[in-house]
Steps between C-alpha positions, in 0.01 A plus 500: 500500500208312343237732635688805369511348156137433509415852613714637225309294256172627640626856458604431136162341428313804657719741286424304188129531569549873564710554189238314279244743633714809436588368151137450415406846610785651299403300195142644517647845511747447218242338283250777571236253618164673545462601865190300567676185383806584703295556820318167453812304423714663769224457765486125430885475489533692823253274666688188397833666597364577847386141539837360389689738729280410794581136452871573479479712818336216680783264375762747616338531847471119529872478411578738792582810305245763643679793349483359141129403568430857604670643196309258264175572684547878462526450117192283505304753676608768244381270225181447689410872489600544137869609512767316307727343749865580534784249499621372838 
């Protein structure tokens, strides 16, 4: 029971990181931020997002949830190559 609660928390944290990234990207579009600024800001955000998601994937794996770890890792890899991650 405790491990499931922890893994659900990890999933919620991962989704919060992803939603923040998506919200920031949407804000740039909505505010008509210049494309060069958007590219710079999003590149840095995606790099941080990938790092955070990688850490969460490691924790999920260490807690025994390989499926969750793989799902989080897939979104980290998307961030790493410049795509906005999708919720898990």
